[in-house]
C-alpha positions in Angstrom: 0.1 0.4 0.0 1.1 3.4 -1.0 2.4 5.8 1.8 0.1 8.9 2.8 1.4 11.8 0.7 -0.2 14.7 3.1 -3.1 17.2 2.0 -3.1 18.8 -1.0 -0.6 21.7 -1.1 -1.6 23.6 -4.9 1.9 22.3 -6.2 2.1 21.8 -9.9 1.0 18.5 -11.8 3.7 16.8 -13.6 3.5 15.5 -17.0 3.5 12.0 -18.0 1.5 8.7 -18.3 3.7 5.9 -17.0 2.5 2.9 -18.6 -0.3 1.7 -20.9 -4.2 1.9 -20.2 -6.3 -0.9 -20.3 -10.5 -1.0 -20.1 -10.9 -1.0 -16.5 -8.2 1.5 -15.6 -4.6 2.6 -17.6 -2.0 0.1 -16.9 -0.2 1.2 -13.4 3.6 1.8 -13.8 5.9 -0.9 -13.2 7.0 -1.2 -9.7 5.7 -5.1 -10.2 6.9 -4.9 -13.7 9.6 -6.6 -15.3 10.7 -4.9 -18.7 8.5 -6.0 -21.8 8.8 -5.2 -25.5 5.7 -3.0 -27.5 4.8 -4.2 -30.5 4.5 -1.1 -32.5 2.7 -2.1 -35.6 2.2 0.2 -39.4 -0.4 2.8 -37.8 -2.2 3.1 -41.0 -5.6 1.8 -42.2 -5.5 -1.9 -41.5 -5.9 -3.4 -45.1 -7.2 -7.0 -44.4 -4.4 -8.5 -47.1 -4.6 -12.4 -47.6 -3.9 -14.4 -45.5 -4.6 -17.9 -46.2 -1.5 -18.8 -46.0 -0.5 -18.4 -42.8 -1.2 -21.2 -39.8 -4.3 -22.3 -37.8 -4.7 -24.5 -35.7 -8.8 -26.3 -34.2 -10.5 -25.7 -37.0 -9.9 -21.7 -37.3 -9.5 -20.3 -40.7 -8.7 -16.3 -41.7 -12.2 -15.5 -41.6 -12.0 -16.9 -37.6 -9.7 -14.6 -37.3 -10.9 -11.5 -39.2 -14.1 -12.3 -37.0 -12.7 -12.4 -33.5 -11.6 -8.7 -34.8 -7.6 -9.7 -35.2 -5.8 -7.9 -38.3 -3.5 -10.6 -40.4 -0.4 -8.1 -39.1 -1.6 -9.0 -35.4 -2.3 -12.5 -36.0 1.4 -12.9 -37.0 2.4 -11.3 -34.0 0.5 -13.8 -32.4 2.3 -17.2 -34.3 5.9 -15.2 -33.7 4.9 -15.3 -29.8 3.6 -18.3 -29.6 5.7 -20.0 -32.4 2.7 -22.0 -33.0 -1.1 -21.2 -34.2 -3.0 -20.4 -31.6 -6.4 -22.7 -30.4 -9.7 -21.2 -30.6 -9.8 -20.6 -26.6 -6.1 -18.9 -27.2 -7.5 -17.1 -30.3 -10.4 -15.5 -28.3 -8.1 -14.6 -25.2 -6.1 -12.7 -27.6 -8.9 -11.0 -29.7 -10.2 -9.8 -25.8 -7.3 -8.5 -24.6 -5.6 -6.8 -27.7 -8.8 -5.2 -28.3 -9.0 -1.5 -28.8 -11.4 -1.4 -25.9 -9.0 -3.6 -22.9 -5.4 -2.5 -24.6 -5.8 0.9 -25.6 -3.3 0.5 -28.6 -4.7 3.3 -30.6 -4.6 5.9 -28.1 -1.3 5.0 -25.1 1.4 6.9 -27.1 -0.9 10.0 -26.4 -2.4 9.2 -23.4 1.3 9.1 -22.0 1.5 12.9 -22.5 -1.6 13.4 -20.1 0.0 14.8 -16.1 -0.7 12.4 -13.7 0.9 13.0 -10.4 0.8 15.7 -8.0 1.6 15.4 -4.4 -2.0 14.9 -3.5 -2.0 12.1 -5.8 -1.6 8.7 -4.4 -2.2 6.3 -7.4 -2.8 7.7 -10.8 -3.8 5.7 -14.1 -3.3 1.8 -14.3 -5.4 0.7 -11.1 -8.8 0.4 -11.1 -9.4 3.8 -10.4 -7.8 7.3 -9.5 -7.0 7.8 -5.4 -6.1 11.1 -4.0 -5.2 12.4 -0.5 -8.1 14.4 0.8 -6.9 15.2 4.4 -8.1 13.5 7.8 -6.2 10.1 6.7 -9.0 10.0 3.6 -8.8 9.4 0.0 -11.0 9.9 -2.9 -11.6 6.9 -5.3 -13.2 7.9 -8.8 -13.2 6.7 -12.0 -15.3 7.6 -15.1 -16.0 4.9 -18.1 -18.1 4.5 -21.2 -21.1 1.8 -22.3 -21.8 3.7 -25.4 -21.7 0.2 -27.7 -24.3 -1.9 -25.3 -26.6 1.0 -24.4 -27.6 1.7 -27.9 -28.5 -1.3 -28.4 -30.0 -2.3 -24.9 -30.2 1.3 -23.2 -31.4 -0.2 -19.9 -29.1 -3.5 -19.6 -26.4 -1.3 -21.4 -26.7 2.1 -18.8 -27.4 -0.4 -15.7 -24.4 -2.6 -16.2 -22.5 0.9 -17.0 -23.0 1.8 -13.2 -22.1 -1.4 -12.4 -19.1 -1.6 -13.6 -17.6 1.2 -12.1 -19.1 0.7 -9.1 -17.1 -2.3 -9.0 -14.1 -0.2 -10.1 -14.3 2.1 -6.9 -14.8 -0.4 -4.2 -12.4 -2.8 -5.4 -9.4 -0.4 -4.1 -11.2 -0.6 -0.8 -13.6 2.4 -1.1 -17.2 3.1 -0.1 -18.9 4.4 -3.1 -20.8 7.9 -1.9 -21.3 9.2 -5.5 -22.6 8.6 -9.0 -22.8 11.2 -11.7 -22.9 10.6 -15.6 -22.4 12.2 -18.9 -25.1 11.3 -21.3 -25.7 12.2 -25.3 -28.0 11.2 -27.2 -29.3 12.3 -30.9 -31.4 14.9 -32.2 -35.1 14.9 -30.2 -36.4 14.6 -33.9 -35.1 10.9 -34.0 -37.3 8.6 -33.5 -34.8 6.5 -31.5 -34.0 9.3 -29.1 -37.3 9.4 -26.9 -37.0 5.3 -26.4 -32.9 5.2 -26.2 -33.3 8.1 -23.2 -36.2 6.4 -21.5 -33.9 3.6 -21.0 -30.7 4.7 -20.3 -32.1 6.9 -17.6 -34.1 4.0 -16.4 -30.9 1.4 -16.3 -28.9 4.2 -14.1 -31.3 5.1 -11.7 -32.7 1.3 -12.0 -29.4 0.1 -10.9 -27.7 3.4 -8.8 -31.0 3.5 -6.7 -31.3 -0.4 -5.9 -27.8 -0.6 -4.9 -27.9 2.7 -2.6 -25.7 4.9 -3.8 -27.0 8.7 -4.8 -26.9 9.8 -8.8 -25.5 13.7 -7.4 -24.6 15.1 -10.7 -23.9 15.0 -14.4 -25.1 16.3 -17.9 -27.2 15.4 -21.2 -27.0 17.0 -24.4 -28.7 16.2 -27.5 -27.2 16.4 -31.1 -28.2 14.7 -34.5 -24.2 13.5 -34.5 -25.0 11.0 -32.3 -27.9 9.3 -33.8 -26.6 6.7 -34.7 -24.0 6.1 -31.5 -25.1 7.6 -27.9 -22.7 8.2 -24.9 -23.0 6.5 -22.0 -20.4 7.5 -19.7 -20.8 6.6 -15.9 -18.8 8.0 -13.2 -18.1 6.6 -9.4 -16.6 8.4 -6.3 -16.1 6.3 -3.1 -13.9 7.3 0.1 -10.9 4.9 1.9 -9.0 5.3 4.2 -5.5 6.3 2.9 -3.9 3.6 4.6 -6.2 0.5 3.3 -5.9 0.9 -0.2 -6.2 -2.4 -2.1 -4.5 -2.7 -5.6 -4.6 -5.7 -7.7 -1.2 -7.0 -8.0 -0.6 -10.6 -7.4 1.8 -11.7 -5.2 3.2 -15.2 -3.2 3.8 -18.3 -5.7 1.4 -20.8 -4.8 -1.5 -18.1 -3.3 -5.0 -19.2 -4.0 -6.9 -17.7 -6.8 -10.3 -17.0 -5.8 -13.5 -16.4 -7.4 -16.3 -14.7 -6.0 -19.7 -12.7 -6.6 -22.3 -13.9 -9.0 -22.2 -17.1 -11.1 -20.9 -17.0 -15.1 -23.3 -17.3 -17.7 -22.9 -16.3 -21.5 -24.0 -12.7 -21.3 -21.2 -10.1 -22.6 -19.4 -12.8 -24.1 -17.5 -10.7 -26.4 -18.6 -7.0 -25.4 -14.7 -5.7 -25.4 -14.5 -6.7 -29.2 -18.3 -5.4 -29.8 -16.9 -2.2 -28.6 -13.7 -1.7 -30.4 -15.9 -2.1 -33.5 -18.2 0.5 -36.0 -21.9 -0.3 -35.8 -23.5 -1.0 -38.7 -27.2 -1.7 -40.1 -26.7 -4.9 -38.3 -26.2 -3.7 -34.4 -29.3 -5.3 -33.5 -27.4 -8.7 -33.9 -25.1 -7.8 -31.1 -27.7 -7.6 -28.4 -26.2 -10.9 -27.0 -22.9 -8.8 -26.3 -24.7 -7.3 -23.8 -24.6 -7.7 -20.3 -27.3 -8.2 -17.4 -26.9 -6.4 -14.3 -28.3 -7.0 -10.7 -27.8 -4.5 -8.6 -29.3 -6.2 -5.9 -26.2 -8.6 -6.1 -24.2 -5.9 -6.7 -25.1 -4.5 -3.3 -24.2 -7.2 -1.3 -20.7 -7.7 -3.3 -20.1 -4.4 -1.9 -20.6 -5.2 1.5 -19.2 -8.7 1.3 -15.6 -7.3 -0.3 -15.6 -4.4 2.2 -16.2 -6.7 5.5 -13.1 -8.7 4.0 -11.6 -6.2 3.7 -11.1 -5.0 6.7 -9.2 -8.4 7.6 -6.0 -9.6 6.5 -7.0 -12.4 3.9 -7.0 -10.3 0.3 -3.4 -9.8 -1.0 -4.6 -8.1 -4.6 -8.3 -7.9 -5.6 -9.7 -6.9 -9.7 -13.2 -6.8 -10.9 -14.1 -8.2 -13.8 -15.2 -5.7 -16.4 -14.4 -6.0 -19.9 -13.1 -9.5 -21.4 -14.1 -11.1 -17.9 -12.1 -13.9 -16.1 -9.7 -13.3 -19.2 -8.6 -9.8 -18.8 -8.5 -9.8 -14.4 -6.8 -12.7 -14.4 -4.0 -12.3 -16.7 -3.9 -8.5 -15.5 -2.9 -9.3 -11.7 -0.4 -11.7 -12.8 1.3 -9.5 -15.4 1.3 -6.8 -12.4 3.0 -9.0 -10.2 5.1 -10.3 -12.6 3.9 -13.9 -12.2 1.9 -16.8 -13.2 -1.3 -18.4 -13.1 -2.9 -22.1 -13.4 -6.8 -22.1 -13.5 -8.9 -25.1 -13.1 -12.0 -23.7 -15.3 -14.3 -26.6 -14.2 -14.2 -25.1 -11.0 -15.5 -21.3 -12.1 -18.8 -21.0 -10.8 -21.5 -22.0 -13.8 -25.2 -20.8 -13.9 -25.9 -22.4 -17.1 -25.4 -26.1 -18.0 -22.5 -26.8 -21.1 -20.6 -24.3 -21.0 -17.4 -24.4 -22.3 -13.5 -23.0 -21.3 -13.9 -20.7 -24.0 -17.2 -19.0 -22.7 -15.5 -19.0 -19.3 -12.7 -17.0 -20.2 -15.2 -14.6 -22.4 -17.8 -13.9 -20.3 -18.7 -10.8 -19.3 -21.0 -11.6 -16.7 -21.6 -8.9 -14.2 -21.1 -8.8 -10.4 -18.0 -11.0 -10.2 -14.6 -10.4 -8.4 -10.9 -12.2 -8.5 -9.1 -12.3 -5.6 -5.9 -13.6 -4.5 -6.1 -14.5 -0.9 -3.4 -15.4 2.0 -3.0 -19.0 2.6 -5.0 -20.2 5.3 -7.4 -17.4 4.9 -10.0 -19.2 2.2 -12.3 -20.7 4.7 -13.0 -17.5 6.7 -13.2 -15.8 2.9 -15.7 -18.5 2.4 -17.9 -18.3 5.4 -18.0 -14.3 4.9 -19.4 -14.6 1.0 -21.5 -17.9 2.2 -22.8 -15.4 4.8 -23.6 -12.7 2.1 -25.5 -16.0 -0.1 -22.8 -14.8 -3.1 -20.7 -17.7 -4.8 -17.2 -18.3 -3.7 -15.1 -20.7 -5.3 -11.2 -21.3 -5.1 -10.1 -21.5 -9.0 -6.5 -21.9 -8.9 -3.2 -20.6 -8.1 -0.2 -18.1 -8.4 2.8 -19.8 -10.3 6.6 -18.7 -11.1 6.2 -19.4 -14.6 5.0 -16.3 -15.9 2.3 -17.8 -18.6 -1.4 -18.9 -18.3 -2.4 -22.1 -18.1 -6.0 -23.2 -18.4 -7.1 -26.5 -17.3 -10.5 -28.4 -18.2 -11.4 -31.1 -16.0 -7.5 -32.1 -15.7 -6.9 -31.5 -19.5 -4.7 -27.9 -20.7 -7.0 -26.1 -22.8 -4.9 -23.0 -23.1 -1.0 -22.2 -22.4 -0.3 -18.6 -23.0 2.9 -16.7 -21.8 0.9 -13.5 -19.7 2.9 -9.8 -20.2 2.4 -10.0 -24.2 -1.3 -10.1 -23.5 -1.5 -8.0 -20.6 1.1 -5.4 -20.6 2.8 -5.5 -24.3 0.1 -5.4 -26.4 0.7 -4.1 -30.2 0.7 -0.3 -30.1 -0.2 1.6 -33.1 1.2 4.9 -34.2 -1.3 6.0 -35.9 -1.3 8.9 -38.8 -3.1 11.7 -37.5 -4.7 15.2 -39.4 -5.0 18.5 -37.2 -8.8 19.7 -37.5 -8.1 22.9 -39.8 -9.1 26.1 -38.7 -12.7 27.1 -38.9 -13.8 30.4 -40.8 -15.7 32.9 -39.1 -19.2 32.0 -38.6 -21.8 34.3 -40.5 -23.8 36.2 -38.0 -26.5 37.8 -40.5 -29.6 38.3 -38.6 -28.5 37.8 -35.3 -29.1 41.2 -34.1 -32.9 41.6 -35.7 -33.5 38.7 -32.6 -35.7 39.9 -29.7 -33.1 38.8 -26.6 -36.2 38.1 -24.6 -37.6 35.7 -26.9 -34.0 34.6 -27.9 -33.5 33.5 -24.2 -37.1 31.6 -24.0 -35.7 29.8 -26.9 -32.0 28.7 -25.3 -33.4 28.1 -21.6 -36.4 26.1 -23.3 -34.3 24.4 -25.6 -33.2 20.7 -25.8 -29.6 21.8 -24.4 -30.8 24.8 -22.1 -33.9 23.0 -20.4 -33.8 21.6 -17.0 -33.2 17.8 -16.5 -35.3 17.5 -13.6 -37.1 15.2 -15.5 -34.1 12.7 -15.7 -32.7 13.6 -12.0 -35.8 12.7 -10.2 -35.6 9.7 -11.4 -32.5 9.1 -9.9 -32.6 8.5 -5.7 -30.3 11.9 -4.8 -30.5 12.1 -1.3 -29.8 8.1 -0.3 -27.3 8.0 2.7 -28.4 11.6 3.3 -24.9 13.3 2.5 -26.3 15.0 -0.7 -25.7 18.9 0.6 -26.1 20.4 -3.1 -28.4 18.3 -5.4 -28.3 18.5 -9.4 -28.8 21.2 -11.2 -26.3 23.2 -10.0 -22.6 23.6 -11.0 -21.5 20.8 -9.2 -22.9 18.4 -6.5 -21.9 18.3 -3.1 -21.6 15.1 -0.9 -20.3 15.8 2.8 -18.1 13.1 4.1 -19.2 10.8 6.8 -15.8 10.4 8.5 -14.9 14.0 8.0 -18.1 16.3 8.2 -16.3 19.5 8.1 -15.2 18.2 4.8 -16.7 17.9 1.5 -16.4 16.2 -2.2 -17.4 18.7 -4.9 -18.0 16.0 -8.3 -18.7 17.2 -11.9 -19.0 16.3 -15.5 -18.4 18.4 -18.4 -17.5 18.7 -21.8 -18.8 21.3 -25.0 -18.5 18.7 -27.8 -19.2 21.4 -30.6 -16.2 23.4 -29.4 -13.6 20.2 -29.5 -15.1 19.3 -33.2 -14.4 23.0 -34.2 -10.6 22.8 -32.4 -9.6 20.0 -30.4 -6.9 21.4 -28.9 -8.8 24.6 -27.4 -12.0 22.2 -26.8 -9.5 20.1 -24.8 -8.9 23.4 -23.1 -12.0 23.9 -22.6 -13.5 20.9 -20.8 -11.4 21.0 -18.1 -11.5 24.7 -17.3 -15.2 24.1 -17.0 -15.1 21.2 -14.9 -11.8 23.8 -13.0 -14.7 26.6 -12.9 -17.9 24.3 -11.8 -15.9 22.9 -8.7 -14.0 26.5 -8.0 -18.2 27.9 -8.4 -19.3 25.9 -5.4 -15.9 27.0 -3.4 -14.4 23.8 -3.8 -10.1 23.5 -4.5 -10.2 21.5 -7.5 -7.8 18.5 -7.3 -7.8 16.0 -9.9 -10.3 14.9 -13.0 -11.0 11.5 -14.8 -11.8 11.2 -18.4 -13.9 9.7 -20.7 -12.3 9.8 -24.7 -15.0 9.1 -26.9 -14.2 9.7 -30.5 -14.9 7.6 -33.7 -12.6 5.4 -35.9 -8.7 6.5 -35.2 -7.6 4.8 -38.5 -9.2 7.7 -40.2 -6.4 10.3 -39.9 -8.8 13.3 -38.9 -10.5 11.4 -36.5 -7.3 10.4 -34.9 -6.2 14.4 -35.1 -9.2 15.2 -33.2 -8.3 12.9 -30.1 -4.1 14.0 -30.3 -5.7 17.7 -30.3 -8.2 17.1 -27.6 -5.5 15.4 -25.3 -2.6 18.5 -26.0 -5.3 20.6 -24.9 -6.1 18.5 -21.5 -2.5 18.3 -21.0 -2.2 22.1 -21.6 -5.1 22.6 -19.0 -4.2 19.9 -16.6 -0.7 21.7 -15.8 -1.3 25.5 -16.2 -4.6 24.8 -13.4 -2.6 21.5 -10.8 -5.6 19.6 -12.2 -3.9 16.2 -12.7 -5.7 13.5 -14.4 -5.6 10.2 -11.9 -8.1 7.3 -14.1 -9.6 7.5 -17.5 -10.9 5.6 -20.2 -11.2 5.7 -24.1 -14.1 4.7 -26.3 -13.5 4.5 -30.0 -15.0 3.8 -33.1 -18.1 5.6 -32.5 -19.7 5.9 -35.2 -22.5 4.0 -36.9 -22.5 3.4 -41.4 -18.9 5.3 -41.3 -20.4 8.2 -39.4 -18.2 9.6 -36.6 -19.6 11.1 -33.6 -19.0 14.4 -32.5 -15.2 14.2 -30.4 -16.6 14.2 -27.0 -14.0 13.8 -24.0 -15.7 14.5 -21.0 -14.0 15.5 -18.3 -15.0 14.1 -14.5 -13.9 16.6 -11.9 -13.1 15.8 -8.2 -12.7 18.8 -5.2 -12.4 19.3 -2.2 -14.4 22.2 0.1 -15.5 23.0 3.8 -19.1 22.0 4.4 -19.8 24.9 5.6 -18.7 27.3 2.7 -20.6 25.8 0.1 -22.3 28.2 -2.5 -24.9 27.7 -4.6 -25.8 29.5 -8.0 -29.2 30.8 -6.6 -30.2 34.7 -6.1 -30.4 34.5 -2.5 -32.6 38.0 -1.9 -33.7 41.0 -3.2 -31.1 44.2 -3.5 -28.2 42.5 -3.7 -25.1 43.6 -6.3 -24.5 41.3 -9.3 -20.9 41.6 -10.5 -19.4 40.0 -13.6 -16.2 38.3 -12.9 -13.4 37.8 -15.6 -14.8 39.5 -18.6 -12.6 41.9 -20.4 -13.0 45.7 -20.2 -14.8 46.4 -23.2 -17.4 44.4 -23.1 -19.4 41.7 -21.0 -19.3 39.2 -24.1 -17.8 39.0 -27.4 -18.1 35.4 -28.9 -20.9 34.2 -30.7 -19.1 31.7 -33.1 -19.9 28.1 -32.3 -22.3 29.2 -29.3 -25.7 28.0 -28.5 -27.0 31.2 -29.6 -25.5 30.8 -32.8 -26.8 26.9 -33.2 -30.4 26.9 -31.4 -31.4 30.8 -32.3 -30.0 31.3 -35.7 -29.4 27.6 -37.2 -26.0 27.6 -37.8 -23.0 25.7 -36.3 -20.1 27.5 -37.7 -17.2 29.0 -36.1 -14.1 28.7 -33.9 -14.5 28.2 -30.0 -13.9 31.0 -27.9 -10.3 30.9 -26.6 -9.6 30.2 -23.1 -7.0 31.9 -21.4 -5.1 29.7 -18.8 -3.6 32.1 -17.0 -6.5 34.1 -16.6 -8.5 31.0 -15.8 -6.6 30.2 -12.8 -6.5 33.8 -11.5 -10.2 34.6 -11.9 -11.1 31.3 -10.4 -8.6 31.4 -7.7 -10.3 34.7 -6.6 -14.0 33.6 -6.8 -12.6 30.6 -4.0 -11.3 33.1 -1.8 -14.5 35.2 -2.0 -16.3 32.3 -1.4 -14.2 31.0 1.6 -14.2 34.4 3.0 -17.9 34.7 3.3 -18.2 37.8 1.0 -20.3 36.5 -1.8 -23.9 35.1 -1.7 -23.9 33.3 -5.0 -22.1 32.0 -8.0 -22.0 30.8 -10.8 -19.5 30.2 -13.7 -21.1 31.3 -17.5 -20.8 28.8 -19.8 -23.7 27.4 -23.0 -26.1 30.7 -23.7 -23.4 33.2 -22.2 -24.4 35.9 -19.9 -28.1 36.1 -20.3 -28.8 32.2 -19.8 -26.3 32.7 -16.6 -28.6 35.2 -14.6 -31.7 33.6 -15.7 -30.7 30.2 -15.0 -29.4 32.2 -11.1 -33.0 33.9 -11.2 -34.9 30.1 -11.1 -33.2 28.7 -8.7 -33.5 31.4 -6.6 -36.9 32.7 -7.5 -35.7 36.1 -7.6 -35.2 38.4 -11.0 -33.0 40.8 -11.8 -32.5 44.3 -13.2 -28.6 45.2 -15.0 -27.2 47.5 -16.9 -25.4 45.9 -19.6 -22.9 47.8 -22.1 -25.6 47.3 -24.7 -28.5 44.4 -25.6 -26.5 43.3 -28.5 -26.3 39.8 -28.8 -22.6 39.0 -28.2 -22.9 41.1 -24.8 -26.0 38.7 -24.0 -25.2 35.1 -25.1 -21.4 35.1 -25.9 -19.6 32.1 -24.6 -16.2 34.0 -23.6 -14.6 31.9 -21.4 -13.1 32.4 -17.6 -16.2 34.5 -16.4 -17.9 34.1 -13.3 -21.3 35.8 -11.9 -21.4 36.6 -8.4 -23.7 38.3 -5.8 -23.0 40.1 -2.4 -24.8 42.1 0.1 -24.8 45.6 0.0 -22.8 46.0 2.9 -20.7 43.1 1.3 -19.9 44.7 -2.2 -17.4 47.2 -1.5 -14.9 45.1 -0.3 -15.2 42.9 -3.3 -14.8 45.3 -5.7 -11.4 45.7 -3.6 -10.8 42.7 -3.5 -11.0 42.3 -7.2 -8.5 45.6 -8.1 -6.3 44.1 -5.3 -6.0 41.0 -7.7 -6.1 43.6 -11.1 -9.3 41.6 -12.1 -11.7 43.1 -13.6 -15.0 43.1 -11.4 -18.1 44.8 -13.7 -21.2 45.8 -11.2 -23.7 45.0 -13.3 -27.1 45.5 -11.0 -29.1 44.3 -8.2 -31.2 41.1 -8.0 -34.9 41.4 -7.3 -38.4 42.1 -8.5 -40.2 39.1 -10.7 -38.6 39.6 -13.8 -34.8 40.0 -15.4 -34.5 43.6 -16.9 -31.4 44.8 -19.1 -31.1 48.5 -19.4 -34.8 49.5 -18.4 -36.1 46.3 -21.0 -38.8 44.4 -19.6 -37.5 40.5 -20.5 -39.4 37.4 -19.4 -40.3 37.0 -15.7 -39.6 34.3 -13.7 -42.6 32.5 -14.2 -42.0 32.5 -17.5 -38.5 31.2 -17.4 -39.6 28.5 -15.4 -42.5 27.3 -17.7 -40.1 27.3 -20.7 -37.3 26.1 -18.9 -38.9 22.9 -16.9 -41.9 22.1 -19.6 -39.7 20.9 -22.6 -37.9 17.6 -21.3 -41.0 16.4 -19.8 -43.3 17.3 -23.2 -41.2 15.7 -25.3 -40.6 12.3 -23.0 -44.3 12.5 -23.4 -44.2 12.1 -26.9 -46.4 15.3 -27.6 -44.8 18.0 -29.8 -41.9 19.2 -28.2 -39.6 19.8 -31.1 
């Protein structure tokens, strides 16, 4: 277990992934590892060269190899590694371990450039989840990962098992899960499948999270035609553990027993990892059998049983069975420990008759864990898991061979070297093309739009409306520690073991920015998450990322990924906001049409419980400040804005630039004002700009505002310039806020005061709070009811 590394001190994050990532986290840096060569293959688009002349075994053919998602070049590497042709079980193992979903073979080169360390980081990428020190002897454990393809095929089970999988990643580390979040992207409301997918995904998230007893406290939901054929379902879990009681997955101790616990293995999810590493087409419905089926009640039992066993000294290593199931968990545990494993597959608990070694190794049945126990602790563990009515079986032992030997009723059915599969999979240096600069947007007609009508359109549109219909289906109050529920800048959850501290949690990304300029869009995604945490008074500590992109074999798509990584790196370094865990989901395409590039960012910060601030206007007569805007205007940037898209019907132009130095300076000022108790409300400016931010604060507090702006031009009202916050202060504190901003050398413009029942800008009456509420709250329920909301 790592040493406790002290409370966050604000020292800079350091650059560099130390090792290749994997599906359940990124491969842990090598203190447990031997040196391994990496096979770098040709980086261009995969060309299926004739391979019928290659040797095959077990009745396999070139077609069978292709159906397993392996290219001829990759098969040649397998032949070289083994010195023979693989049998069907071995080919299946290579196919899942070398799938994009598990091996990260197209992305690992660029992920290594991300900053992953800081004084408060206990565990960066490479384990089931990242871990940061939050003081008082506690650690926050968190991760975000995708379940995109399964959720499109079977939305309820796809989303539900996404929640179950990310929960296991967190409690595997010894942490009790305290909060779930999500980042969801659906197709256009006009698409005939959208309503069905929204309904199924939301029900799946709520159905699993509510039953397992972990509150779903935040997230984001957007609609765009670019997701018509490939929705995104990214799930995030945050847990808390004692910093001196963390658990890792590196196997140790030759002869130690390898133990299977949890649910029995069925045939659901076989080749799920391979399916998630390929594009969709018109036959995607046929992939329904590869979607796992979850049981949240079993997951709850598994959480309690694992945490109870973790209170003893029985566990040497532990790993959940995620993508690639028993294959990935066993290979990765052995590889991290530099050991071998011998498994008796006939001892694996099965829920179906006639299962084969191939099916047992590749099944992705849910609610299962693999453990290495200390000798002599087997019966203690067995009794504990049987008490919780869970299966327990000793299915193998650790060896010193460095090989995976699979036995079936005493007969060897697989014998493979562990390292080449788990840690030295092929690495592609894909060719990539930078995204060309976007031409300025055509703003014709912008000045002719009445600002009040435009504001109602934005707050009452698919991307600006209230998500209450969604989050009210989630139990966000369970466990009684949720201090700020969904709907604000960030959720806030109290720490039971340190009640004067809370965690602030958020997810964010603006795909339309990333599509126009991946570098700037990557910057903005990190900066927006940092700003969301800051707006509630939190010190941002670290992020987890979920990199959702199209086919990396296409140079423009690979260029989007590279650019986003560059932007994320720049922002993380500038904001001392390291990446400690994450997931990459590629091949998000249907019939050759890629999704908009969507590098979702999940952020975690620390805040004093009694200092957390909301966005709601608190009372009439308070002064409204705009912090961070340039002197010449409150806003200037309409290109690529929500106003341009939803009011003028155009998606054009470059995204707003992100000045990371200014971002840091303004955010630090805002946080200091909150912690000093000098402001009463705070909200960062993002989609829809100033006018939408004012409307959201008015809606949250039920209080209007009377503001004086430089003009009522659309760019002033709806421009999406970055690093800006709206804050309010009582009359007694207003002068102090202005003085603090001047001392920091930052702009703080007094816009007006709160009060009344409407928004009044420059003396011109706009929508009432009641009219805003009606528009804001009605769109989603109306749409989901099947009425005319489009």
